[in-house]
C-alpha positions, 0 to 999 in steps of 0.5 A: 158282596155278590150272590157267589161270593157269600159262599167262600169261606173266610181265608182263616178258615181255609186250609194252610197246605192247601193255601200253600200249595195253591200260591205254588201253582199260581206262581209257576203258571205265571211264571211260565206263562208271562205273569198271566193267572190261570183259571180255575181249571187250569189251576185244578190240574196241579193242585186236584181238589174240589172247586169248593175248596179251590175257590176260596183259596184260589181267590185269597192267593190272587187278593195277596198277590194282586195287593202285593203288586199294588203296593210296589207299584204305588212305592214312590221312587228313592229320593235323588238324596238316598239314590246319591248316599247310597251310590257315594257309599257304594263307591266308598266300599268300592274303593276301600275294598280295592284298597284291602286288595291292593294290600293284601296284594302288596302284603302277599307280593312281600312275602313271596319275595321273602319266600323267594329270597329264603330259597335263593339262599337255601339254593345257594347252600345247597350248591356250596355243600354240592360243590363240597360233596362233588370235591370230595368224590372227586378226590376219592375216585383219584384216590382210588384210581391211584389205587387201582394203578398201584394195585396193577403194578403190585400184580404185575411184580407179583407176576413176575416174581412168580415167573422167576421163583418158577424159572428158579425152581426149574434150574434148581430141578435141572441141577438135581437131575443133573447132580443125579446123573453124575453121582455114580460117576462121582462115586466111582472117581472116589473110590478110584481115588481111595484106591490109589492113595492106598497103593502109595501108601503101600509102597511108602514103607519099602521105599524106607530101605533104600530109595530105588531109583530105577522107580524115580524119574527124576529126583525131588528134593524131598527124595533127596532129604529122604536120603539124607536121614537114611545115611 
C-alpha cells in the first residue's frame, strides 16, 4: 500500500449515495467518450463534492467496474454442445411458434369463413324480405293508382250530374217563369169559359117551351129528341 492509498477510507465507510452518484457519473462519461475513464476533476464537475470524499468513492467504483470487465474478458466461450443445443432449442421454439401461428391463422380463416357464410345467408334472407316488401309496395301502389282512377271517374260523373242538375233547375225556373207569364191569360180564359157556360145554361130553359128553329143552323139528334119529348 502506498503513502497516498493509506489515506482512503474503506468502501464500507463511504456514503452509499455518494457511491451511487459517482458510479452514475463515471458510466455516463464512459458512454459519451467511448469507454474512457474520467479524471477526478472531470468527475467532480458532475458529482460536486470534495476531493477527499470523491477519491475513495471513485476508486471503489473504478475497482468494481475493472473487476467486472476482467471477469467478462476471462469468461470462456460458449461450448459447442451448449451453443448447438441453444440453436436447436431456438429452432424448435421457432417451429412451434410458427405452427401455433399457422394453426391460429387456420382457425381464424375458418371462423371468418363461417362468419362470411352466415353473412351471406343473412343477406339472402334480407333480400327475400326486401323482395316481399317491394312486391307488397307495388301492389299497394297499383291499388292506389286504381283508386285514383276510380276517384277521378266518380269526380267526373259527379261534375256531369251537377251540370245536368243545374241545367234541369234552369229549365224548371224557365218553365215557372213562363207559367207565371201565362197565368193572367189562363185566368181570363177560365172566366170566359165560365161566362159562356152560364149563358148557355140561361138559354136552355127557354127552349123547353119550343125550339126556335130560326136560331138553330141545323137539326141535330138532340134537338129531335127534345121535339119528340115535347110532343
